[in-house]
N, C-alpha and C positions, 0 to 999 in steps of 0.2 A: 611423517617420513611416507615413502612410496614404495611398494614393492610390486614385484611381478611376477606371476608365473603363466604358463600357456594360457591364454584367453581369461585369465583372471588379474584384477589390479586392485590394490589394498591403499587406501588412504587413511592413515592413522595419526592420531596425537593422543596424549593422554586423556581418557575418559571418554575418547570417541573413535570410533572405527567405520570405515564403510568399505565391503568389498564389492566388486562388480564383476559379473560375468559377461562377457560381450561375444558377440559373432558378428561377423563382417560379410556382407555380399556385394554386388553391383548397386544395389539402392541404398547402401549407407551401412552405418553400425547399427545394432540393436544391444542392448544392454540392461540387465536388472541388478539391483543392489539387494545387499542382506537386510536393508531397512523396509522393503516392501516387496508386492509382487507386481509392482508396475514394470511395464516394458517401455523403456525410453529409446528413441529413434533419433539418429542424427544424420541429414543427407548430407554427408560427407565422407572420405575414404582415408584410411590409414591408421594403424594401431596408434600412431602419436597422439591421433585426434580423440581416441578413446581414453588416452592419458589426460589430455587437457580437459574432457568432458566430465571425468571423473574428479578432478581440481573443481570445477564449478559445481558439481553435485554435493561435494562434500561442503562447500562452503553454503549451498542453497540448503540443505539439512540443516547446518548450524544455524541459520536465519529463522528457521521455522517454516520455510516455503512448503507449498503442498506437490505433489509429484506434478499436478496438473498443470500448475505455475513454472516448474521447471522444463516440463515438454513445451510449453508456449515458449519460452526462451529460446530452447534449441530449434524450435521451427523458425524462428526470426533471424537466424544464423546467416550471414551472407558467406559464400564461397567466395574465395580469392580465385580468379580466372588463371586458368594453366597452372594450378597446384594442385596435384593428384585430381584432375578434372578427366571423368570418363565421359568419352565423346562416341557416338556411333554414327558410322557411315557406311551405309547398305550392310552388308555382312560383318564387318570390321569394326572391333571394339578399339578404341584409342585411348591409353592413359596419358593424359598431357601433363608433364610436371616442367614446364620449360622455363617459367617465370622464376628469375633470380635463382636458378639451380646452383646447388652446391653439394658436396660429397654425402650430407646426412639426408637432404631431400630426394637426392636421385637413389640411394638405398632405400627410403621409405618408399619411393613411387615403385621401384622393382620389387620390394617385399608386397606391395599391395596387387601389383601385377600378377605375381606368383600365386596368387589366390585365385584367380579367374581360371576357368576351364576353357580351352582354346585349341583347336587342332593345329594352328601354327602360330607361334610367338616370336615378332619382331622388336627388338629394342634400338630405338635411334636415341644416340646421347652425342651431346656436342658440349663446346666450350663452356666451362663453368667460370665464371669472372670475378675478378677481385678477391682472391684467395692468397694473397701474398707470395712471400718467397718459395712456398712449397707448392706452388700450383702445378709444375709438369708432374711432381712425385704424386700429388692427390689425382690428377688425371689417371696417371698410371696405376694407382691402387684401385681406383674405381673399377677400371678396366679388368684388373686381376681379380677383383671380388665376384665379376660375373660367373665365374666357374660355379657359384652357390645357386645359380638359376638355371631352368631349363628353358634355355632360348633357341629358337631354329636359326636366327639371325642376328648378327649385331652390326650396325651401321652408325660409324661414328663420322661427325661432321667439324670443320671447322680447323684452325691450326691446332690446337690442344687436343682435339679428338683424335689426333695422331697418337698422342699419350697413351689415350684410353685404349685405343687398339693395340698399341705395343704391350700394355700389361694383359689384354685379353688373350692377345696370341700367346703370350709367356705361360699362361695357364691352361691352354689348351682349348679356347672357345673356337669353334668353327664357324665358318660362314661369315667372316668379317669383312665389310667394304668399308673402306676409308679412302676417299680421294687424296691422291700425294702422299700414302703411305710410303715410308722409305723400304720396308721389308715385303718381301712378297706374302700375300694372302690367301688362302684357299679360292679356287674359281668361283664366283657367284652363281648358284643354282639356278638352273633355269627353270621357268615355270611351264607346268604341263597342264 
């Protein structure tokens, strides 16, 4: 079974239990388990990645691997480009989660983005493809969920981006820019 509390993950089976305390920053995820004082690190972002790492650790412990062997495995992980990928351009930090985006990955990226200190935050959201008959409502729901995040601007792109913008407007998110949006949106703030 898998259970979660804030920054604590527990993986357990009868007669076997591993608990992990983790923290995340721009350099990845750091965590310790109840099995040792070893601090593990994975150069990847997102709470869901901590869950994946815990599943791998519990298997590795069961197989009798050392912490050094486990960390060596984490060090060899290959990141998927454009999946919770932190990029830096001059003074800007960009969290790119554009590859095969879906409602869950978009929210995971927004959760990760919320952890970063920044004087000004902009979310750029666009069409999420291949979602089936509920595509429009899933886009609207993503927009509506933006009320949970402290964003200074939301830019919605693409045909379905309009549905994201509609949801964001409905929940009171300000400074939404969406080319071709049928409803009026607040005026785009001028740069000073």
